[in-house]
All heavy atoms as TSV, in Angstrom:
chain	resi	resn	atom	element	x	y	z
A	1	HIS	N	N	123.999	20.680	16.580
A	1	HIS	CA	C	122.863	20.723	15.686
A	1	HIS	C	C	122.519	19.284	15.315
A	1	HIS	O	O	123.388	18.517	14.930
A	1	HIS	CB	C	123.226	21.555	14.453
A	1	HIS	CG	C	122.200	21.535	13.385
A	1	HIS	ND1	N	122.553	21.584	12.064
A	1	HIS	CD2	C	120.867	21.481	13.408
A	1	HIS	CE1	C	121.451	21.570	11.313
A	1	HIS	NE2	N	120.411	21.497	12.117
A	2	VAL	N	N	121.268	18.928	15.445
A	2	VAL	CA	C	120.785	17.604	15.079
A	2	VAL	C	C	119.773	17.790	13.951
A	2	VAL	O	O	118.789	18.519	14.110
A	2	VAL	CB	C	120.122	16.894	16.286
A	2	VAL	CG1	C	119.602	15.529	15.892
A	2	VAL	CG2	C	121.101	16.782	17.447
A	3	HIS	N	N	120.043	17.163	12.807
A	3	HIS	CA	C	119.164	17.305	11.641
A	3	HIS	C	C	118.685	15.928	11.194
A	3	HIS	O	O	119.473	15.039	10.890
A	3	HIS	CB	C	119.904	17.967	10.479
A	3	HIS	CG	C	119.104	17.957	9.218
A	3	HIS	ND1	N	118.026	18.786	9.031
A	3	HIS	CD2	C	119.205	17.191	8.117
A	3	HIS	CE1	C	117.496	18.529	7.834
A	3	HIS	NE2	N	118.201	17.558	7.267
A	4	SER	N	N	117.362	15.773	11.164
A	4	SER	CA	C	116.764	14.530	10.698
A	4	SER	C	C	116.535	14.613	9.194
A	4	SER	O	O	115.732	15.424	8.719
A	4	SER	CB	C	115.435	14.291	11.424
A	4	SER	OG	O	114.782	13.180	10.872
A	5	ASP	N	N	117.247	13.782	8.451
A	5	ASP	CA	C	117.129	13.797	6.989
A	5	ASP	C	C	115.751	13.383	6.504
A	5	ASP	O	O	115.260	13.910	5.507
A	5	ASP	CB	C	118.163	12.855	6.359
A	5	ASP	CG	C	119.589	13.311	6.581
A	5	ASP	OD1	O	119.823	14.523	6.771
A	5	ASP	OD2	O	120.486	12.443	6.550
A	6	ASP	N	N	115.123	12.437	7.201
A	6	ASP	CA	C	113.854	11.925	6.702
A	6	ASP	C	C	112.649	12.760	7.109
A	6	ASP	O	O	111.615	12.717	6.446
A	6	ASP	CB	C	113.651	10.450	7.085
A	6	ASP	CG	C	113.784	10.177	8.565
A	6	ASP	OD1	O	114.376	11.007	9.290
A	6	ASP	OD2	O	113.311	9.113	9.005
A	7	THR	N	N	112.747	13.552	8.173
A	7	THR	CA	C	111.609	14.388	8.573
A	7	THR	C	C	111.851	15.865	8.328
A	7	THR	O	O	110.918	16.653	8.343
A	7	THR	CB	C	111.278	14.200	10.065
A	7	THR	OG1	O	112.354	14.726	10.851
A	7	THR	CG2	C	111.022	12.740	10.401
A	8	GLY	N	N	113.125	16.248	8.139
A	8	GLY	CA	C	113.467	17.654	7.942
A	8	GLY	C	C	113.526	18.454	9.232
A	8	GLY	O	O	113.734	19.661	9.205
A	9	ASP	N	N	113.356	17.796	10.386
A	9	ASP	CA	C	113.392	18.493	11.668
A	9	ASP	C	C	114.820	18.839	12.064
A	9	ASP	O	O	115.767	18.141	11.705
A	9	ASP	CB	C	112.762	17.625	12.767
A	9	ASP	CG	C	111.261	17.521	12.612
A	9	ASP	OD1	O	110.601	18.567	12.514
A	9	ASP	OD2	O	110.757	16.384	12.586
A	10	ASN	N	N	114.945	19.924	12.830
A	10	ASN	CA	C	116.231	20.395	13.340
A	10	ASN	C	C	116.111	20.737	14.811
A	10	ASN	O	O	115.084	21.282	15.250
A	10	ASN	CB	C	116.679	21.663	12.603
A	10	ASN	CG	C	117.034	21.379	11.179
A	10	ASN	OD1	O	118.084	20.835	10.903
A	10	ASN	ND2	N	116.154	21.722	10.256
A	11	TRP	N	N	117.150	20.406	15.559
A	11	TRP	CA	C	117.253	20.799	16.958
A	11	TRP	C	C	118.647	21.354	17.168
A	11	TRP	O	O	119.621	20.806	16.663
A	11	TRP	CB	C	117.053	19.604	17.895
A	11	TRP	CG	C	115.729	18.960	17.758
A	11	TRP	CD1	C	114.589	19.262	18.456
A	11	TRP	CD2	C	115.375	17.893	16.885
A	11	TRP	NE1	N	113.569	18.442	18.054
A	11	TRP	CE2	C	114.023	17.594	17.087
A	11	TRP	CE3	C	116.083	17.160	15.921
A	11	TRP	CZ2	C	113.369	16.592	16.379
A	11	TRP	CZ3	C	115.430	16.176	15.226
A	11	TRP	CH2	C	114.086	15.897	15.464
A	12	TYR	N	N	118.734	22.419	17.921
A	12	TYR	CA	C	120.013	23.020	18.272
A	12	TYR	C	C	120.176	22.870	19.776
A	12	TYR	O	O	119.348	23.360	20.541
A	12	TYR	CB	C	120.052	24.490	17.850
A	12	TYR	CG	C	120.000	24.635	16.354
A	12	TYR	CD1	C	118.782	24.674	15.675
A	12	TYR	CD2	C	121.174	24.695	15.615
A	12	TYR	CE1	C	118.739	24.774	14.297
A	12	TYR	CE2	C	121.133	24.803	14.233
A	12	TYR	CZ	C	119.908	24.840	13.582
A	12	TYR	OH	O	119.867	24.936	12.217
A	13	MET	N	N	121.204	22.161	20.174
A	13	MET	CA	C	121.411	21.860	21.579
A	13	MET	C	C	122.637	22.589	22.090
A	13	MET	O	O	123.644	22.711	21.390
A	13	MET	CB	C	121.582	20.355	21.761
A	13	MET	CG	C	120.368	19.591	21.267
A	13	MET	SD	S	120.617	17.827	21.142
A	13	MET	CE	C	120.931	17.405	22.824
A	14	THR	N	N	122.539	23.055	23.327
A	14	THR	CA	C	123.658	23.692	24.001
A	14	THR	C	C	123.981	22.877	25.239
A	14	THR	O	O	123.102	22.626	26.066
A	14	THR	CB	C	123.307	25.137	24.399
A	14	THR	OG1	O	122.962	25.868	23.221
A	14	THR	CG2	C	124.480	25.808	25.103
A	15	ILE	N	N	125.220	22.447	25.335
A	15	ILE	CA	C	125.693	21.712	26.503
A	15	ILE	C	C	126.515	22.691	27.332
A	15	ILE	O	O	127.512	23.225	26.852
A	15	ILE	CB	C	126.558	20.505	26.092
A	15	ILE	CG1	C	125.763	19.569	25.173
A	15	ILE	CG2	C	127.059	19.765	27.317
A	15	ILE	CD1	C	126.601	18.472	24.538
A	16	ALA	N	N	126.067	22.945	28.558
A	16	ALA	CA	C	126.736	23.903	29.434
A	16	ALA	C	C	126.910	23.289	30.824
A	16	ALA	O	O	126.280	22.276	31.130
A	16	ALA	CB	C	125.906	25.183	29.515
A	17	PRO	N	N	127.740	23.881	31.659
A	17	PRO	CA	C	127.962	23.331	32.997
A	17	PRO	C	C	126.678	23.154	33.814
A	17	PRO	O	O	126.582	22.248	34.633
A	17	PRO	CB	C	128.889	24.345	33.662
A	17	PRO	CG	C	129.622	24.971	32.527
A	17	PRO	CD	C	128.612	25.022	31.393
A	18	LEU	N	N	125.697	23.993	33.595
A	18	LEU	CA	C	124.459	23.910	34.374
A	18	LEU	C	C	123.380	23.058	33.714
A	18	LEU	O	O	122.266	22.966	34.222
A	18	LEU	CB	C	123.921	25.311	34.659
A	18	LEU	CG	C	124.830	26.182	35.523
A	18	LEU	CD1	C	124.230	27.566	35.704
A	18	LEU	CD2	C	125.102	25.528	36.869
A	19	GLY	N	N	123.676	22.453	32.578
A	19	GLY	CA	C	122.697	21.586	31.946
A	19	GLY	C	C	122.677	21.699	30.437
A	19	GLY	O	O	123.531	22.343	29.831
A	20	ILE	N	N	121.663	21.088	29.856
A	20	ILE	CA	C	121.495	21.035	28.405
A	20	ILE	C	C	120.212	21.749	28.048
A	20	ILE	O	O	119.180	21.552	28.699
A	20	ILE	CB	C	121.429	19.576	27.927
A	20	ILE	CG1	C	122.728	18.853	28.290
A	20	ILE	CG2	C	121.154	19.494	26.436
A	20	ILE	CD1	C	122.651	17.357	28.133
A	21	SER	N	N	120.267	22.558	27.016
A	21	SER	CA	C	119.056	23.204	26.510
A	21	SER	C	C	118.929	22.888	25.028
A	21	SER	O	O	119.915	22.605	24.356
A	21	SER	CB	C	119.094	24.712	26.745
A	21	SER	OG	O	120.162	25.300	26.044
A	22	ALA	N	N	117.701	22.907	24.549
A	22	ALA	CA	C	117.445	22.623	23.138
A	22	ALA	C	C	116.457	23.634	22.591
A	22	ALA	O	O	115.589	24.131	23.301
A	22	ALA	CB	C	116.896	21.211	22.977
A	23	SER	N	N	116.627	23.934	21.313
A	23	SER	CA	C	115.766	24.883	20.631
A	23	SER	C	C	115.607	24.439	19.183
A	23	SER	O	O	116.453	23.728	18.647
A	23	SER	CB	C	116.400	26.275	20.686
A	23	SER	OG	O	115.698	27.187	19.869
A	24	ARG	N	N	114.534	24.855	18.558
A	24	ARG	CA	C	114.350	24.584	17.125
A	24	ARG	C	C	115.067	25.618	16.273
A	24	ARG	O	O	115.249	25.427	15.083
A	24	ARG	CB	C	112.863	24.585	16.768
A	24	ARG	CG	C	112.085	23.457	17.383
A	24	ARG	CD	C	112.504	22.143	16.772
A	24	ARG	NE	N	111.596	21.103	17.192
A	24	ARG	CZ	C	111.246	20.096	16.458
A	24	ARG	NH1	N	111.728	19.963	15.257
A	24	ARG	NH2	N	110.422	19.194	16.911
A	25	ASP	N	N	115.463	26.738	16.881
A	25	ASP	CA	C	116.151	27.807	16.163
A	25	ASP	C	C	117.627	27.800	16.534
A	25	ASP	O	O	117.981	27.566	17.680
A	25	ASP	CB	C	115.561	29.167	16.536
A	25	ASP	CG	C	114.094	29.264	16.170
A	25	ASP	OD1	O	113.735	28.832	15.067
A	25	ASP	OD2	O	113.306	29.760	17.003
A	26	GLY	N	N	118.463	28.056	15.563
A	26	GLY	CA	C	119.890	28.116	15.843
A	26	GLY	C	C	120.652	28.563	14.623
A	26	GLY	O	O	120.080	28.869	13.585
A	27	GLY	N	N	121.918	28.567	14.756
A	27	GLY	CA	C	122.773	28.994	13.655
A	27	GLY	C	C	123.976	28.104	13.542
A	27	GLY	O	O	123.857	26.893	13.488
A	28	GLN	N	N	125.145	28.716	13.574
A	28	GLN	CA	C	126.407	27.997	13.483
A	28	GLN	C	C	126.524	27.002	14.629
A	28	GLN	O	O	126.235	27.322	15.774
A	28	GLN	CB	C	127.557	28.998	13.548
A	28	GLN	CG	C	128.907	28.406	13.327
A	28	GLN	CD	C	129.188	28.084	11.868
A	28	GLN	OE1	O	128.489	28.554	10.988
A	28	GLN	NE2	N	130.194	27.285	11.624
A	29	ALA	N	N	126.940	25.786	14.321
A	29	ALA	CA	C	127.097	24.747	15.340
A	29	ALA	C	C	128.516	24.190	15.317
A	29	ALA	O	O	129.152	24.129	14.265
A	29	ALA	CB	C	126.094	23.625	15.092
A	30	ASP	N	N	128.994	23.775	16.479
A	30	ASP	CA	C	130.309	23.148	16.567
A	30	ASP	C	C	130.289	21.732	16.009
A	30	ASP	O	O	131.305	21.222	15.554
A	30	ASP	CB	C	130.795	23.114	18.011
A	30	ASP	CG	C	131.034	24.505	18.569
A	30	ASP	OD1	O	131.541	25.364	17.815
A	30	ASP	OD2	O	130.712	24.737	19.744
A	31	LEU	N	N	129.115	21.086	16.065
A	31	LEU	CA	C	128.947	19.727	15.556
A	31	LEU	C	C	127.540	19.589	14.998
A	31	LEU	O	O	126.585	20.044	15.614
A	31	LEU	CB	C	129.141	18.698	16.684
A	31	LEU	CG	C	128.831	17.240	16.340
A	31	LEU	CD1	C	129.829	16.695	15.311
A	31	LEU	CD2	C	128.832	16.379	17.591
A	32	THR	N	N	127.416	18.969	13.840
A	32	THR	CA	C	126.122	18.648	13.268
A	32	THR	C	C	126.025	17.140	13.110
A	32	THR	O	O	126.923	16.505	12.561
A	32	THR	CB	C	125.922	19.323	11.894
A	32	THR	OG1	O	125.946	20.741	12.080
A	32	THR	CG2	C	124.597	18.922	11.265
A	33	LEU	N	N	124.936	16.583	13.620
A	33	LEU	CA	C	124.609	15.169	13.424
A	33	LEU	C	C	123.456	15.112	12.445
A	33	LEU	O	O	122.491	15.856	12.586
A	33	LEU	CB	C	124.161	14.519	14.736
A	33	LEU	CG	C	125.047	14.663	15.951
A	33	LEU	CD1	C	124.390	14.001	17.160
A	33	LEU	CD2	C	126.404	14.057	15.691
A	34	SER	N	N	123.532	14.243	11.463
A	34	SER	CA	C	122.425	14.092	10.534
A	34	SER	C	C	122.230	12.619	10.217
A	34	SER	O	O	123.156	11.815	10.302
A	34	SER	CB	C	122.649	14.905	9.255
A	34	SER	OG	O	123.839	14.519	8.617
A	35	GLY	N	N	120.989	12.300	9.887
A	35	GLY	CA	C	120.629	10.928	9.562
A	35	GLY	C	C	119.144	10.747	9.734
A	35	GLY	O	O	118.402	11.712	9.971
A	36	ALA	N	N	118.695	9.519	9.629
A	36	ALA	CA	C	117.284	9.214	9.838
A	36	ALA	C	C	116.932	9.457	11.302
A	36	ALA	O	O	117.762	9.258	12.195
A	36	ALA	CB	C	117.000	7.766	9.457
A	37	ALA	N	N	115.699	9.876	11.548
A	37	ALA	CA	C	115.258	10.187	12.911
A	37	ALA	C	C	115.500	9.018	13.862
A	37	ALA	O	O	115.985	9.210	14.982
A	37	ALA	CB	C	113.789	10.588	12.904
A	38	ALA	N	N	115.198	7.805	13.435
A	38	ALA	CA	C	115.373	6.634	14.304
A	38	ALA	C	C	116.847	6.422	14.651
A	38	ALA	O	O	117.178	6.111	15.804
A	38	ALA	CB	C	114.803	5.386	13.638
A	39	ASP	N	N	117.742	6.632	13.705
A	39	ASP	CA	C	119.176	6.461	13.958
A	39	ASP	C	C	119.719	7.547	14.883
A	39	ASP	O	O	120.560	7.289	15.746
A	39	ASP	CB	C	119.952	6.444	12.648
A	39	ASP	CG	C	119.616	5.236	11.794
A	39	ASP	OD1	O	119.338	4.159	12.363
A	39	ASP	OD2	O	119.631	5.378	10.555
A	40	LEU	N	N	119.230	8.772	14.705
A	40	LEU	CA	C	119.636	9.862	15.597
A	40	LEU	C	C	119.173	9.582	17.019
A	40	LEU	O	O	119.918	9.789	17.981
A	40	LEU	CB	C	119.065	11.197	15.102
A	40	LEU	CG	C	119.664	11.725	13.810
A	40	LEU	CD1	C	118.811	12.854	13.262
A	40	LEU	CD2	C	121.109	12.170	14.022
A	41	TYR	N	N	117.949	9.113	17.156
A	41	TYR	CA	C	117.400	8.766	18.475
A	41	TYR	C	C	118.296	7.740	19.165
A	41	TYR	O	O	118.677	7.906	20.326
A	41	TYR	CB	C	115.981	8.235	18.304
A	41	TYR	CG	C	115.325	7.828	19.588
A	41	TYR	CD1	C	114.637	8.763	20.358
A	41	TYR	CD2	C	115.382	6.511	20.048
A	41	TYR	CE1	C	114.029	8.400	21.548
A	41	TYR	CE2	C	114.785	6.137	21.235
A	41	TYR	CZ	C	114.104	7.085	21.977
A	41	TYR	OH	O	113.510	6.719	23.157
A	42	LEU	N	N	118.647	6.683	18.447
A	42	LEU	CA	C	119.500	5.646	19.022
A	42	LEU	C	C	120.865	6.199	19.423
A	42	LEU	O	O	121.385	5.889	20.503
A	42	LEU	CB	C	119.660	4.487	18.049
A	42	LEU	CG	C	118.409	3.654	17.794
A	42	LEU	CD1	C	118.665	2.646	16.678
A	42	LEU	CD2	C	117.946	2.958	19.060
A	43	ALA	N	N	121.433	7.027	18.572
A	43	ALA	CA	C	122.751	7.594	18.865
A	43	ALA	C	C	122.707	8.499	20.089
A	43	ALA	O	O	123.582	8.432	20.956
A	43	ALA	CB	C	123.274	8.364	17.653
A	44	LEU	N	N	121.685	9.343	20.185
A	44	LEU	CA	C	121.606	10.287	21.300
A	44	LEU	C	C	121.291	9.599	22.626
A	44	LEU	O	O	121.601	10.128	23.686
A	44	LEU	CB	C	120.585	11.380	20.989
A	44	LEU	CG	C	121.017	12.336	19.876
A	44	LEU	CD1	C	119.876	13.269	19.500
A	44	LEU	CD2	C	122.248	13.116	20.283
A	45	TRP	N	N	120.693	8.435	22.571
A	45	TRP	CA	C	120.399	7.679	23.795
A	45	TRP	C	C	121.406	6.563	24.021
A	45	TRP	O	O	121.163	5.641	24.790
A	45	TRP	CB	C	118.976	7.133	23.757
A	45	TRP	CG	C	117.998	8.226	24.025
A	45	TRP	CD1	C	117.271	8.921	23.107
A	45	TRP	CD2	C	117.667	8.788	25.300
A	45	TRP	NE1	N	116.520	9.885	23.730
A	45	TRP	CE2	C	116.749	9.822	25.078
A	45	TRP	CE3	C	118.098	8.523	26.601
A	45	TRP	CZ2	C	116.226	10.581	26.121
A	45	TRP	CZ3	C	117.573	9.281	27.634
A	45	TRP	CH2	C	116.640	10.297	27.385
A	46	ASN	N	N	122.559	6.656	23.351
A	46	ASN	CA	C	123.643	5.690	23.539
A	46	ASN	C	C	123.201	4.258	23.256
A	46	ASN	O	O	123.608	3.319	23.932
A	46	ASN	CB	C	124.232	5.786	24.950
A	46	ASN	CG	C	124.887	7.108	25.197
A	46	ASN	OD1	O	125.430	7.716	24.282
A	46	ASN	ND2	N	124.823	7.580	26.419
A	47	ARG	N	N	122.370	4.092	22.246
A	47	ARG	CA	C	121.871	2.763	21.906
A	47	ARG	C	C	122.388	2.286	20.555
A	47	ARG	O	O	122.086	1.198	20.132
A	47	ARG	CB	C	120.333	2.772	21.878
A	47	ARG	CG	C	119.671	3.124	23.178
A	47	ARG	CD	C	119.938	2.103	24.262
A	47	ARG	NE	N	119.573	0.765	23.903
A	47	ARG	CZ	C	118.429	0.189	24.204
A	47	ARG	NH1	N	117.514	0.831	24.880
A	47	ARG	NH2	N	118.187	-1.047	23.825
A	48	GLY	N	N	123.138	3.103	19.862
A	48	GLY	CA	C	123.673	2.724	18.554
A	48	GLY	C	C	125.179	2.919	18.534
A	48	GLY	O	O	125.770	3.403	19.493
A	49	ASP	N	N	125.788	2.564	17.442
A	49	ASP	CA	C	127.239	2.719	17.338
A	49	ASP	C	C	127.653	3.909	16.475
A	49	ASP	O	O	128.804	4.059	16.119
A	49	ASP	CB	C	127.873	1.437	16.822
A	49	ASP	CG	C	127.413	1.074	15.418
A	49	ASP	OD1	O	126.675	1.858	14.789
A	49	ASP	OD2	O	127.801	-0.002	14.943
A	50	ASP	N	N	126.732	4.751	16.133
A	50	ASP	CA	C	126.968	5.990	15.379
A	50	ASP	C	C	127.335	5.785	13.920
A	50	ASP	O	O	127.605	6.751	13.216
A	50	ASP	CB	C	128.039	6.871	16.035
A	50	ASP	CG	C	127.687	7.312	17.435
A	50	ASP	OD1	O	126.498	7.302	17.794
A	50	ASP	OD2	O	128.611	7.660	18.179
A	51	THR	N	N	127.373	4.554	13.420
A	51	THR	CA	C	127.755	4.346	12.024
A	51	THR	C	C	126.631	4.725	11.057
A	51	THR	O	O	126.897	4.934	9.881
A	51	THR	CB	C	128.177	2.897	11.761
A	51	THR	OG1	O	127.100	2.023	12.083
A	51	THR	CG2	C	129.416	2.530	12.576
A	52	ALA	N	N	125.398	4.832	11.542
A	52	ALA	CA	C	124.274	5.153	10.675
A	52	ALA	C	C	124.013	6.652	10.582
A	52	ALA	O	O	123.135	7.078	9.843
A	52	ALA	CB	C	123.017	4.441	11.163
A	53	ILE	N	N	124.788	7.454	11.333
A	53	ILE	CA	C	124.602	8.906	11.271
A	53	ILE	C	C	125.866	9.546	10.699
A	53	ILE	O	O	126.937	8.961	10.712
A	53	ILE	CB	C	124.271	9.508	12.650
A	53	ILE	CG1	C	125.417	9.293	13.638
A	53	ILE	CG2	C	122.954	8.953	13.180
A	53	ILE	CD1	C	125.245	10.040	14.942
A	54	THR	N	N	125.699	10.761	10.212
A	54	THR	CA	C	126.806	11.530	9.670
A	54	THR	C	C	127.144	12.636	10.653
A	54	THR	O	O	126.244	13.277	11.205
A	54	THR	CB	C	126.415	12.148	8.311
A	54	THR	OG1	O	126.062	11.096	7.421
A	54	THR	CG2	C	127.549	12.955	7.718
A	55	THR	N	N	128.422	12.846	10.875
A	55	THR	CA	C	128.858	13.942	11.738
A	55	THR	C	C	129.682	14.920	10.913
A	55	THR	O	O	130.424	14.538	10.017
A	55	THR	CB	C	129.704	13.435	12.919
A	55	THR	OG1	O	130.858	12.767	12.421
A	55	THR	CG2	C	128.904	12.482	13.796
A	56	ARG	N	N	129.510	16.192	11.238
A	56	ARG	CA	C	130.300	17.238	10.594
A	56	ARG	C	C	130.711	18.233	11.677
A	56	ARG	O	O	129.851	18.768	12.374
A	56	ARG	CB	C	129.494	17.940	9.506
A	56	ARG	CG	C	130.324	18.928	8.686
A	56	ARG	CD	C	129.544	19.539	7.547
A	56	ARG	NE	N	128.475	20.389	8.054
A	56	ARG	CZ	C	127.180	20.176	7.833
A	56	ARG	NH1	N	126.771	19.160	7.123
A	56	ARG	NH2	N	126.268	20.985	8.329
A	57	GLY	N	N	131.995	18.412	11.862
A	57	GLY	CA	C	132.478	19.329	12.892
A	57	GLY	C	C	133.274	18.593	13.951
A	57	GLY	O	O	133.910	17.564	13.671
A	58	ASP	N	N	133.217	19.090	15.168
A	58	ASP	CA	C	134.011	18.579	16.282
A	58	ASP	C	C	133.373	17.317	16.873
A	58	ASP	O	O	132.542	17.378	17.759
A	58	ASP	CB	C	134.142	19.661	17.349
A	58	ASP	CG	C	135.055	19.275	18.490
A	58	ASP	OD1	O	135.537	18.121	18.526
A	58	ASP	OD2	O	135.275	20.129	19.364
A	59	ARG	N	N	133.812	16.170	16.392
A	59	ARG	CA	C	133.241	14.887	16.823
A	59	ARG	C	C	133.486	14.602	18.301
A	59	ARG	O	O	132.788	13.813	18.916
A	59	ARG	CB	C	133.798	13.751	15.958
A	59	ARG	CG	C	133.113	12.434	16.222
A	59	ARG	CD	C	133.442	11.410	15.160
A	59	ARG	NE	N	133.028	10.093	15.536
A	59	ARG	CZ	C	131.778	9.645	15.495
A	59	ARG	NH1	N	130.811	10.436	15.102
A	59	ARG	NH2	N	131.500	8.414	15.867
A	60	GLN	N	N	134.460	15.254	18.880
A	60	GLN	CA	C	134.737	15.074	20.300
A	60	GLN	C	C	133.529	15.467	21.160
A	60	GLN	O	O	133.333	14.920	22.241
A	60	GLN	CB	C	135.961	15.892	20.691
A	60	GLN	CG	C	136.723	15.306	21.819
A	60	GLN	CD	C	138.087	15.965	21.966
A	60	GLN	OE1	O	138.378	17.002	21.368
A	60	GLN	NE2	N	138.919	15.356	22.765
A	61	ILE	N	N	132.710	16.367	20.681
A	61	ILE	CA	C	131.499	16.764	21.401
A	61	ILE	C	C	130.562	15.566	21.544
A	61	ILE	O	O	129.961	15.361	22.598
A	61	ILE	CB	C	130.799	17.939	20.691
A	61	ILE	CG1	C	131.685	19.180	20.738
A	61	ILE	CG2	C	129.435	18.220	21.310
A	61	ILE	CD1	C	131.222	20.302	19.853
A	62	LEU	N	N	130.463	14.751	20.508
A	62	LEU	CA	C	129.626	13.559	20.578
A	62	LEU	C	C	130.185	12.574	21.599
A	62	LEU	O	O	129.425	11.939	22.338
A	62	LEU	CB	C	129.507	12.900	19.202
A	62	LEU	CG	C	128.586	11.688	19.114
A	62	LEU	CD1	C	127.158	12.033	19.541
A	62	LEU	CD2	C	128.598	11.123	17.697
A	63	GLN	N	N	131.497	12.471	21.697
A	63	GLN	CA	C	132.105	11.588	22.687
A	63	GLN	C	C	131.801	12.075	24.108
A	63	GLN	O	O	131.522	11.267	25.004
A	63	GLN	CB	C	133.615	11.482	22.455
A	63	GLN	CG	C	134.001	10.941	21.088
A	63	GLN	CD	C	133.256	9.673	20.704
A	63	GLN	OE1	O	133.122	8.759	21.500
A	63	GLN	NE2	N	132.746	9.631	19.488
A	64	VAL	N	N	131.831	13.374	24.323
A	64	VAL	CA	C	131.461	13.942	25.627
A	64	VAL	C	C	130.003	13.605	25.918
A	64	VAL	O	O	129.659	13.200	27.028
A	64	VAL	CB	C	131.700	15.470	25.659
A	64	VAL	CG1	C	131.073	16.102	26.890
A	64	VAL	CG2	C	133.184	15.773	25.580
A	65	TRP	N	N	129.138	13.751	24.932
A	65	TRP	CA	C	127.721	13.413	25.087
A	65	TRP	C	C	127.569	11.950	25.525
A	65	TRP	O	O	126.859	11.644	26.468
A	65	TRP	CB	C	126.980	13.659	23.780
A	65	TRP	CG	C	125.550	13.258	23.824
A	65	TRP	CD1	C	125.026	12.028	23.530
A	65	TRP	CD2	C	124.450	14.065	24.211
A	65	TRP	NE1	N	123.675	12.033	23.701
A	65	TRP	CE2	C	123.294	13.262	24.116
A	65	TRP	CE3	C	124.323	15.387	24.621
A	65	TRP	CZ2	C	122.021	13.754	24.428
A	65	TRP	CZ3	C	123.063	15.868	24.927
A	65	TRP	CH2	C	121.935	15.060	24.824
A	66	HIS	N	N	128.248	11.059	24.832
A	66	HIS	CA	C	128.139	9.640	25.150
A	66	HIS	C	C	128.633	9.328	26.564
A	66	HIS	O	O	128.069	8.462	27.231
A	66	HIS	CB	C	128.923	8.791	24.139
A	66	HIS	CG	C	128.248	8.659	22.820
A	66	HIS	ND1	N	126.898	8.456	22.666
A	66	HIS	CD2	C	128.756	8.699	21.563
A	66	HIS	CE1	C	126.606	8.372	21.390
A	66	HIS	NE2	N	127.713	8.514	20.693
A	67	ARG	N	N	129.657	10.011	27.006
A	67	ARG	CA	C	130.199	9.747	28.345
A	67	ARG	C	C	129.314	10.299	29.457
A	67	ARG	O	O	129.277	9.739	30.550
A	67	ARG	CB	C	131.591	10.348	28.485
A	67	ARG	CG	C	132.680	9.495	27.878
A	67	ARG	CD	C	134.070	9.937	28.325
A	67	ARG	NE	N	134.327	11.349	28.132
A	67	ARG	CZ	C	134.832	11.882	27.015
A	67	ARG	NH1	N	135.131	11.118	25.988
A	67	ARG	NH2	N	135.050	13.183	26.936
A	68	HIS	N	N	128.616	11.396	29.212
A	68	HIS	CA	C	127.938	12.099	30.305
A	68	HIS	C	C	126.428	12.194	30.187
A	68	HIS	O	O	125.773	12.712	31.099
A	68	HIS	CB	C	128.507	13.516	30.423
A	68	HIS	CG	C	129.973	13.523	30.702
A	68	HIS	ND1	N	130.512	13.145	31.909
A	68	HIS	CD2	C	131.030	13.826	29.906
A	68	HIS	CE1	C	131.823	13.234	31.857
A	68	HIS	NE2	N	132.165	13.640	30.650
A	69	THR	N	N	125.863	11.726	29.092
A	69	THR	CA	C	124.439	11.922	28.848
A	69	THR	C	C	123.837	10.656	28.267
A	69	THR	O	O	124.542	9.815	27.739
A	69	THR	CB	C	124.222	13.086	27.853
A	69	THR	OG1	O	124.972	14.202	28.284
A	69	THR	CG2	C	122.775	13.485	27.757
A	70	GLY	N	N	122.523	10.557	28.338
A	70	GLY	CA	C	121.831	9.442	27.710
A	70	GLY	C	C	121.535	8.316	28.676
A	70	GLY	O	O	121.857	8.370	29.847
A	71	VAL	N	N	120.931	7.294	28.156
A	71	VAL	CA	C	120.566	6.138	28.950
A	71	VAL	C	C	121.793	5.252	29.126
A	71	VAL	O	O	122.501	4.959	28.174
A	71	VAL	CB	C	119.444	5.339	28.250
A	71	VAL	CG1	C	119.134	4.066	29.008
A	71	VAL	CG2	C	118.203	6.205	28.104
A	72	ARG	N	N	122.042	4.843	30.334
A	72	ARG	CA	C	123.153	3.948	30.631
A	72	ARG	C	C	122.615	2.720	31.335
A	72	ARG	O	O	121.772	2.821	32.211
A	72	ARG	CB	C	124.176	4.631	31.515
A	72	ARG	CG	C	124.826	5.798	30.810
A	72	ARG	CD	C	126.103	6.167	31.481
A	72	ARG	NE	N	126.764	7.344	31.067
A	72	ARG	CZ	C	126.494	8.170	30.089
A	72	ARG	NH1	N	125.469	7.974	29.351
A	72	ARG	NH2	N	127.206	9.225	29.824
A	73	TRP	N	N	123.124	1.584	30.975
A	73	TRP	CA	C	122.648	0.333	31.572
A	73	TRP	C	C	123.668	-0.268	32.507
A	73	TRP	O	O	123.377	-1.226	33.206
A	73	TRP	CB	C	122.299	-0.660	30.462
A	73	TRP	CG	C	121.263	-0.098	29.565
A	73	TRP	CD1	C	121.448	0.335	28.290
A	73	TRP	CD2	C	119.889	0.134	29.858
A	73	TRP	NE1	N	120.281	0.835	27.781
A	73	TRP	CE2	C	119.301	0.721	28.715
A	73	TRP	CE3	C	119.100	-0.065	30.978
A	73	TRP	CZ2	C	117.959	1.074	28.674
A	73	TRP	CZ3	C	117.758	0.294	30.926
A	73	TRP	CH2	C	117.201	0.853	29.786
A	74	ASP	N	N	124.880	0.277	32.557
A	74	ASP	CA	C	125.867	-0.261	33.479
A	74	ASP	C	C	125.670	0.365	34.865
A	74	ASP	O	O	125.009	1.376	35.007
A	74	ASP	CB	C	127.290	0.004	32.972
A	74	ASP	CG	C	127.592	1.483	32.830
A	74	ASP	OD1	O	126.874	2.130	32.054
A	74	ASP	OD2	O	128.509	1.966	33.489
A	75	LEU	N	N	126.211	-0.243	35.873
A	75	LEU	CA	C	126.041	0.232	37.242
A	75	LEU	C	C	127.231	1.031	37.752
A	75	LEU	O	O	127.273	1.416	38.900
A	75	LEU	CB	C	125.789	-0.970	38.165
A	75	LEU	CG	C	124.534	-1.778	37.816
A	75	LEU	CD1	C	124.442	-2.984	38.748
A	75	LEU	CD2	C	123.292	-0.926	37.922
A	76	ASP	N	N	128.222	1.269	36.916
A	76	ASP	CA	C	129.414	2.034	37.328
A	76	ASP	C	C	129.135	3.510	37.398
A	76	ASP	O	O	128.462	4.099	36.661
A	76	ASP	CB	C	130.579	1.780	36.368
A	76	ASP	CG	C	131.020	0.332	36.427
A	76	ASP	OD1	O	130.875	-0.277	37.493
A	76	ASP	OD2	O	131.505	-0.169	35.391
C-alpha cells in the first residue's frame, strides 16, 4: 500500500511472479509506505534513500522492490 500524505492518494500494489499490478482499491497490506508524493516517487524509482518515507509492516518487501524493480543506472 502506498499512501501520499500530501495528496491523500492511495495505491495498492501486488507483486507476483508474473508481474506487478496496481489498483486504487485495496485492503490489508503486508507493507504500507507513506510520505509526501515526491518522496514516494523517488523511493519507488530507487532514487532516494527511503529516510523521507515511513514504512509500516514487512520492510523486506521494499528491499525486494529495490533489488528487482525501478530505474537502475548501473550496467550489472
